[in-house]
C-alpha positions as CSV (number, residue, x, y, z in Angstrom):
1,M,-77.1,27.6,8.3
2,A,-75.5,24.3,7.4
3,E,-72.9,22.8,9.6
4,P,-69.4,23.0,7.9
5,L,-68.1,19.7,6.7
6,P,-65.3,18.2,8.8
7,A,-61.9,18.9,7.5
8,E,-60.2,16.0,5.6
9,P,-57.2,14.7,7.5
10,P,-53.9,15.8,5.9
11,F,-52.2,13.4,3.5
12,L,-49.4,11.5,5.2
13,P,-46.4,11.0,2.9
14,Y,-44.0,8.2,3.7
15,G,-41.4,10.8,4.8
16,R,-40.9,14.5,4.9
17,Q,-38.6,17.2,6.4
18,T,-39.1,18.7,9.8
19,V,-38.2,22.4,9.7
20,E,-38.6,24.6,12.8
21,E,-38.2,28.3,13.4
22,E,-34.6,27.9,14.6
23,D,-33.7,26.3,11.3
24,V,-35.2,29.2,9.4
25,A,-33.3,31.7,11.6
26,A,-30.0,29.8,11.1
27,V,-30.4,29.9,7.3
28,A,-31.5,33.6,7.3
29,A,-28.4,34.5,9.3
30,V,-26.2,33.0,6.6
31,L,-28.2,34.8,3.9
32,R,-27.6,38.1,5.7
33,G,-23.9,37.4,6.3
34,D,-20.8,37.5,4.1
35,W,-20.4,33.8,3.2
36,L,-22.9,31.8,1.2
37,T,-20.4,29.1,0.5
38,Q,-16.9,28.0,1.6
39,G,-17.5,29.9,4.9
40,P,-17.7,29.3,8.6
41,A,-21.0,27.4,8.7
42,V,-19.6,24.5,6.7
43,A,-16.6,24.2,9.1
44,A,-18.8,24.5,12.1
45,F,-21.0,21.7,10.8
46,E,-18.0,19.5,10.1
47,R,-16.7,19.9,13.6
48,A,-20.1,19.2,15.2
49,L,-20.7,16.1,13.1
50,A,-17.3,14.6,13.8
51,A,-17.9,15.2,17.5
52,R,-21.3,13.7,17.4
53,V,-20.3,10.5,15.7
54,G,-16.9,10.1,17.4
55,A,-14.9,10.5,14.3
56,A,-11.5,12.2,14.0
57,G,-12.8,14.3,11.0
58,A,-15.7,15.0,8.7
59,V,-16.0,16.5,5.3
60,A,-19.3,18.0,4.2
61,C,-20.4,17.6,0.6
62,A,-23.2,18.1,-1.8
63,N,-25.2,14.9,-1.2
64,G,-24.9,11.3,-0.2
65,T,-24.0,10.3,-3.7
66,A,-21.1,12.8,-3.7
67,A,-20.0,11.3,-0.4
68,L,-19.8,7.8,-1.9
69,R,-17.8,9.1,-4.9
70,L,-15.4,10.9,-2.6
71,A,-15.0,7.8,-0.4
72,Y,-14.3,5.5,-3.2
73,A,-11.9,8.0,-4.9
74,A,-10.0,8.7,-1.7
75,L,-9.4,5.0,-1.2
76,G,-8.0,4.8,-4.7
77,I,-10.7,2.5,-6.0
78,G,-10.7,2.4,-9.8
79,P,-10.4,0.3,-12.9
80,G,-9.4,-3.3,-12.2
81,D,-11.0,-3.1,-8.8
82,A,-14.3,-4.4,-7.4
83,V,-16.6,-3.3,-4.5
84,V,-19.0,-5.6,-2.7
85,V,-22.4,-3.9,-2.5
86,P,-25.6,-5.3,-1.2
87,S,-28.4,-5.4,-3.7
88,N,-30.9,-3.9,-1.3
89,T,-29.8,-0.3,-1.5
90,F,-30.4,2.9,-3.5
91,L,-28.8,3.1,-6.9
92,A,-25.9,5.3,-5.8
93,T,-24.0,2.8,-3.7
94,A,-23.3,0.8,-6.8
95,S,-23.3,3.6,-9.4
96,A,-20.6,5.6,-7.5
97,A,-18.3,2.6,-7.6
98,R,-18.9,2.2,-11.3
99,H,-18.2,5.9,-11.9
100,A,-14.8,5.2,-10.3
101,G,-14.2,2.5,-12.9
102,A,-14.7,-0.4,-10.5
103,E,-16.9,-3.5,-11.0
104,V,-19.7,-4.2,-8.5
105,A,-19.9,-7.5,-6.8
106,F,-23.5,-7.6,-5.7
107,A,-24.2,-9.4,-2.4
108,D,-27.4,-10.9,-1.2
109,V,-29.2,-9.8,2.0
110,D,-31.2,-11.2,4.8
111,P,-34.8,-11.4,3.5
112,D,-36.3,-10.0,6.7
113,S,-33.9,-7.3,7.7
114,G,-32.6,-6.4,4.2
115,L,-29.1,-6.3,5.6
116,M,-25.9,-7.8,4.1
117,G,-24.2,-10.2,6.6
118,V,-20.8,-11.8,6.7
119,A,-21.9,-14.9,4.8
120,E,-23.5,-12.8,2.0
121,A,-20.3,-10.7,1.7
122,E,-18.1,-13.8,1.6
123,A,-20.3,-15.3,-1.2
124,A,-19.9,-12.0,-3.2
125,I,-16.1,-12.0,-2.7
126,A,-16.0,-15.6,-3.9
127,R,-18.1,-14.8,-7.0
128,A,-15.8,-11.8,-7.7
129,A,-12.7,-14.0,-7.5
130,K,-14.3,-16.5,-9.9
131,A,-14.8,-13.6,-12.3
132,G,-11.2,-12.6,-12.0
133,W,-11.9,-9.3,-10.1
134,R,-9.7,-7.8,-7.4
135,V,-12.1,-6.9,-4.6
136,R,-10.8,-3.7,-2.8
137,A,-13.7,-2.7,-0.5
138,L,-16.9,-3.8,1.3
139,A,-19.7,-1.2,1.2
140,P,-22.2,-2.4,3.8
141,V,-25.5,-0.5,3.8
142,H,-27.2,0.4,7.0
143,Y,-30.8,-0.1,5.9
144,A,-33.8,1.9,7.4
145,G,-31.7,2.9,10.4
146,Q,-30.3,-0.5,11.4
147,T,-26.7,-1.4,10.9
148,A,-25.2,-4.3,9.1
149,P,-23.3,-6.7,11.5
150,M,-20.3,-4.5,11.5
151,A,-18.0,-6.3,13.9
152,G,-18.1,-9.4,11.6
153,L,-17.8,-7.3,8.4
154,A,-14.9,-5.3,9.8
155,A,-13.1,-8.6,10.8
156,L,-13.7,-9.9,7.3
157,A,-12.4,-6.7,5.7
158,Q,-9.2,-6.9,7.8
159,A,-8.7,-10.6,7.1
160,E,-9.1,-10.0,3.3
161,G,-7.1,-6.7,3.2
162,L,-10.2,-4.7,2.1
163,A,-11.3,-1.2,2.9
164,L,-14.7,-0.4,4.5
165,V,-17.1,2.2,3.1
166,E,-20.2,2.2,5.3
167,D,-23.2,3.6,3.5
168,A,-24.9,5.2,6.6
169,C,-27.3,7.4,4.6
170,H,-30.1,5.9,6.6
171,A,-28.4,5.8,10.0
172,I,-27.3,9.1,11.4
173,G,-27.5,8.7,15.2
174,T,-27.6,4.9,15.2
175,V,-25.3,3.2,17.7
176,D,-23.5,-0.1,16.8
177,L,-23.5,-2.5,19.7
178,S,-21.5,-5.4,18.1
179,A,-18.2,-4.3,19.7
180,G,-19.2,-2.1,22.6
181,E,-21.1,1.1,21.9
182,R,-19.9,2.7,18.8
183,P,-21.8,5.5,17.0
184,V,-22.2,4.9,13.3
185,G,-19.6,7.2,11.7
186,A,-16.8,6.6,14.2
187,G,-15.3,4.1,11.8
188,W,-13.2,0.9,12.3
189,R,-9.6,1.9,12.8
190,E,-8.6,-1.8,13.0
191,V,-9.3,-2.0,9.3
192,E,-5.9,-1.2,8.0
193,A,-6.9,-0.7,4.4
194,G,-9.1,2.2,5.4
195,S,-12.5,2.9,6.9
196,L,-14.9,5.7,5.9
197,T,-18.6,6.3,6.5
198,V,-20.9,8.3,4.3
199,F,-24.1,10.1,5.3
200,S,-27.0,11.8,3.4
201,F,-29.0,14.8,4.6
202,H,-31.8,14.6,2.0
203,P,-35.1,16.1,3.3
204,V,-36.6,12.7,4.2
205,K,-33.6,11.8,6.3
206,T,-33.6,12.3,10.1
207,I,-31.8,15.6,9.7
208,A,-31.9,17.6,6.5
209,A,-29.7,20.1,4.6
210,G,-32.1,20.4,1.7
211,E,-29.5,18.4,-0.2
212,G,-26.3,17.4,1.6
213,G,-23.9,14.7,2.6
214,A,-20.7,14.0,4.5
215,V,-17.8,11.6,4.8
216,T,-16.3,10.8,8.3
217,G,-13.2,8.8,9.2
218,G,-10.3,8.4,11.5
219,D,-7.2,8.5,9.3
220,P,-6.0,12.1,9.0
221,A,-4.2,11.4,5.7
222,L,-7.2,9.7,4.2
223,M,-9.6,12.5,5.4
224,A,-7.2,15.1,3.9
225,R,-7.5,13.4,0.6
226,V,-11.3,13.3,0.9
227,R,-11.2,17.1,1.5
228,R,-8.9,17.8,-1.4
229,L,-11.0,15.7,-3.8
230,C,-14.2,17.5,-2.6
231,N,-12.7,20.8,-3.9
232,H,-11.2,20.0,-7.3
233,G,-8.2,18.2,-5.8
234,M,-6.7,21.6,-4.7
235,M,-4.3,22.0,-1.8
236,R,-3.6,25.5,-0.5
237,A,-1.3,24.5,2.4
238,P,0.7,21.5,3.4
239,E,-1.5,18.9,5.2
240,A,-1.3,15.5,6.8
241,G,2.5,15.3,6.2
242,E,2.3,16.3,2.5
243,G,4.3,19.2,1.2
244,F,4.0,21.2,-2.0
245,A,5.4,19.7,-5.1
246,D,6.8,23.1,-6.2
247,P,8.0,24.8,-3.0
248,D,9.8,27.6,-4.9
249,A,6.5,28.7,-6.4
250,A,4.5,27.9,-3.3
251,L,6.4,29.6,-0.5
252,D,7.5,33.1,0.2
253,A,10.9,34.1,1.5
254,E,10.0,33.2,5.1
255,G,8.7,29.7,4.0
256,R,5.0,30.6,4.3
257,P,2.5,29.6,1.6
258,N,1.9,32.4,-0.8
259,P,-1.7,33.6,-0.2
260,W,-2.8,33.1,-3.9
261,Y,-1.1,29.7,-4.3
262,Y,-2.6,26.3,-4.8
263,E,-1.6,23.0,-6.3
264,M,-3.6,20.1,-7.8
265,A,-1.9,16.8,-7.4
266,E,-4.9,14.9,-8.9
267,P,-8.2,15.8,-10.5
268,G,-11.0,16.2,-8.0
269,F,-14.7,17.2,-8.0
270,N,-16.8,20.2,-7.1
271,H,-18.8,18.4,-4.4
272,R,-18.8,21.2,-1.8
273,L,-21.7,21.9,0.5
274,S,-22.8,25.6,0.7
275,D,-23.1,27.5,3.9
276,I,-26.8,27.8,3.4
277,H,-27.2,24.1,3.5
278,A,-24.7,23.7,6.3
279,A,-26.6,26.2,8.5
280,L,-29.8,24.2,8.1
281,V,-28.3,20.8,8.9
282,L,-26.1,22.2,11.7
283,S,-29.3,23.6,13.3
284,Q,-31.0,20.2,13.0
285,L,-28.0,18.3,14.3
286,G,-28.5,20.1,17.6
287,R,-31.8,18.4,18.1
288,L,-30.9,15.0,16.7
289,D,-31.7,13.2,19.9
290,R,-35.2,14.6,20.0
291,L,-35.9,13.7,16.4
292,I,-34.5,10.2,17.0
293,G,-36.7,9.9,20.1
294,R,-39.8,10.9,18.2
295,R,-39.2,8.4,15.4
296,A,-38.6,5.7,18.1
297,R,-41.9,6.5,19.7
298,L,-43.7,6.2,16.4
299,M,-42.0,2.9,15.6
300,A,-43.1,1.5,19.0
301,L,-46.7,2.5,18.2
302,Y,-46.4,0.8,14.8
303,A,-45.3,-2.4,16.5
304,E,-48.4,-2.2,18.8
305,R,-50.9,-1.2,16.2
306,L,-49.8,-3.6,13.5
307,A,-49.7,-6.6,15.8
308,P,-53.4,-7.5,15.2
309,L,-52.7,-7.6,11.4
310,A,-50.1,-10.4,11.7
311,P,-49.2,-12.5,9.8
312,L,-50.4,-10.4,6.9
313,V,-48.5,-7.4,8.2
314,R,-45.4,-7.4,10.3
315,P,-43.2,-4.5,11.5
316,P,-39.6,-4.3,10.4
317,A,-37.4,-7.2,11.6
318,L,-35.2,-6.1,14.5
319,V,-31.5,-7.0,14.7
320,P,-29.8,-7.3,18.1
321,W,-26.4,-5.6,17.3
322,C,-27.5,-2.0,17.1
323,R,-29.7,0.7,18.7
324,P,-31.3,2.1,15.6
325,A,-32.2,5.7,14.8
326,W,-35.1,4.8,12.5
327,H,-35.2,6.3,9.1
328,L,-37.9,4.1,7.5
329,C,-40.8,2.0,8.7
330,A,-40.3,-0.7,6.2
331,A,-43.2,-3.0,7.0
332,R,-43.3,-6.6,5.8
333,I,-46.6,-7.5,4.0
334,D,-47.7,-10.8,2.6
335,F,-49.4,-9.4,-0.5
336,K,-50.0,-12.9,-2.0
337,A,-51.9,-14.1,1.2
338,A,-53.9,-10.9,1.2
339,G,-54.9,-11.4,-2.4
340,R,-53.9,-7.9,-3.4
341,S,-51.0,-6.7,-5.5
342,R,-48.6,-4.2,-3.9
343,S,-49.6,-1.7,-6.6
344,A,-53.3,-2.1,-5.7
345,V,-52.5,-1.7,-2.0
346,M,-50.4,1.5,-2.5
347,T,-53.1,3.0,-4.7
348,A,-55.9,2.2,-2.2
349,L,-53.8,3.6,0.6
350,R,-53.3,6.8,-1.3
351,T,-57.0,7.2,-1.8
352,L,-57.3,7.0,2.0
353,G,-54.6,9.7,2.5
354,I,-51.7,7.4,3.2
355,G,-48.5,7.6,1.2
356,S,-46.1,4.7,0.9
357,Q,-43.0,3.7,-1.0
358,V,-40.8,0.7,-1.8
359,H,-37.2,0.6,-0.6
360,Y,-35.8,-0.8,-2.8
361,I,-35.9,-2.5,-6.2
362,P,-32.8,-4.8,-5.9
363,V,-30.1,-2.9,-7.8
364,H,-28.8,-6.0,-9.5
365,R,-32.2,-6.2,-11.4
366,Q,-31.7,-2.7,-13.0
367,P,-31.2,-2.9,-16.8
368,Y,-27.7,-1.5,-16.8
369,W,-26.4,-4.2,-14.3
370,R,-28.3,-7.0,-16.0
371,R,-26.7,-6.1,-19.3
372,R,-23.3,-6.1,-17.6
373,Y,-23.5,-9.1,-15.4
374,G,-26.5,-11.1,-16.6
375,D,-29.3,-12.3,-14.3
376,L,-27.8,-12.8,-10.9
377,V,-29.6,-15.1,-8.4
378,L,-29.9,-13.3,-5.1
379,P,-33.0,-14.8,-3.4
380,G,-32.8,-12.9,-0.1
381,A,-32.9,-9.5,-1.9
382,M,-35.8,-10.6,-4.1
383,A,-37.7,-12.0,-1.1
384,H,-37.2,-8.7,0.8
385,Y,-38.3,-6.7,-2.2
386,A,-41.4,-8.9,-2.6
387,H,-42.8,-8.0,0.8
388,T,-41.5,-4.6,1.8
389,L,-43.6,-1.4,1.9
390,S,-42.4,1.8,3.7
391,L,-45.2,3.4,5.8
392,P,-45.3,7.0,6.9
393,L,-42.6,7.9,9.4
394,F,-41.5,11.5,10.3
395,P,-41.3,13.4,13.5
396,A,-44.3,15.8,12.8
397,M,-46.7,12.8,12.8
398,A,-49.1,12.6,15.7
399,D,-49.6,9.4,17.6
400,G,-53.0,9.1,16.1
401,D,-51.6,9.1,12.6
402,V,-50.2,5.7,13.3
403,D,-53.8,4.6,14.1
404,R,-54.9,6.0,10.7
405,V,-52.2,4.1,8.9
406,A,-53.0,0.8,10.7
407,A,-56.7,1.2,10.1
408,A,-56.2,2.0,6.4
409,L,-54.0,-1.1,6.1
410,E,-56.6,-3.3,7.7
411,R,-59.3,-1.9,5.5
412,V,-57.3,-2.4,2.3
413,L,-55.9,-5.9,3.1
414,T,-58.7,-7.6,4.9
C-alpha cells in the first residue's frame, strides 16, 4: 500500500481572526438572551474598553469608519474646515473628514516608519493656510501598531488651537511613552480644542467584533455628543449639563423624563454596535494581553529570521516613543535591488502558501483626491509605499510559520 502523501502546510494569510470557545459561548449567550442590540453587552464592553485604555468614556459603534465619522462630527468639523491626515493610511481617515464637508490637508510621513511627525504636520498646516483653509484638527494615524510622536503632535495641536483625532485602528493595547506611560485611547486632555481616539475591531485587528469600532475620550460633554450622534442624535434624558429643549413635553409632574420621550437636537447616524458583536469583542478584550504577547513573540522571530536577508529585506522600523501592540508586520523590501516587481513577489509567495498585502497605497494618489487637489508631492509616503509588504501576522501562527515565510522570501528574492 502506498504511503500517503504529506499534507500541504496550510495557507498563511497576512492576517486573520482568532476565535476561541469562550468567544463562541459569549456570542451564544447573547443569542439565547433578550437583547440582540442596544442591550447590556454593549454597555459592558464600553465600560471595559474605557477602563483598559484609561479613558473617561467610550462609545461603541459599527466599525472604525463610523468611529471616525462620529469623532469629526462631535468636534463640529464641517464645511469650511480642514483636517490634517497622513497619506499613509486607509481611505477612511480622509473620506470620513470629507463626508463631514471638510477639506483634507494630506501630510507626508517618514519613509521608514510610515508615521506622520510634527514637521510633516506643520508642512501640511502651512499648505492648508496657503490654500485658504481653516485647519480644525490633526488626525495622526498609529500605523501597524506604532504610534505617531504624540507628545509633539499634542503640543502642536494645543499651540495651533486644533483638535486631535487619533486614528488608533491599528493600535489597541499600544502604550505611548512620549510623556510617561499613556495607553493609546486615554487621550490628551491638555488639548483644549478636544481629543478623541478611534478604534477598529475588524477581524484582522488584534481583537475582533466581526465588524466594530469605538470612540474614547476624556471630556464628558464631548463624549455625550458622540453617544447622541451614534444613535440618530437622540437624547432621552438630560446629560452632561444639557437639559431638554421642551421640558413641558419632556417631563412628568414630578420633573422626571416621560418614559417615551426623546429629543433630537441635531441629525445623527445609526452607527450602533449590536450586542452580538459587543459580546465577541468583550470576550476578546479579556485576553488582549495574551494576544499582544503572541504577536510580539512573532515579531521578534521575524526580526531574527529576516536578518540574513538584509539589506534586501528589513523588518519594520522601530520608533522609540511607544511600546507597540503589533497589528501588521510591514516589512521593507528593496524590490528594485532584488530585480523583482512587488506583484511578482506577491504572486510567487502565494504559490508557496504565503499571503501578503500592501498597507497602503498613499491616499493622496487616489483618483478622487487627485481630481480635487492635483498631484501632491509627498516623497516620504511614496518611498514607504514603494518598499512595504505586509507579511503574515496573527496569534494562531506557530513559531515555525515565521521560518516558512522567511524561507519563501529568500527563495523568491534571491
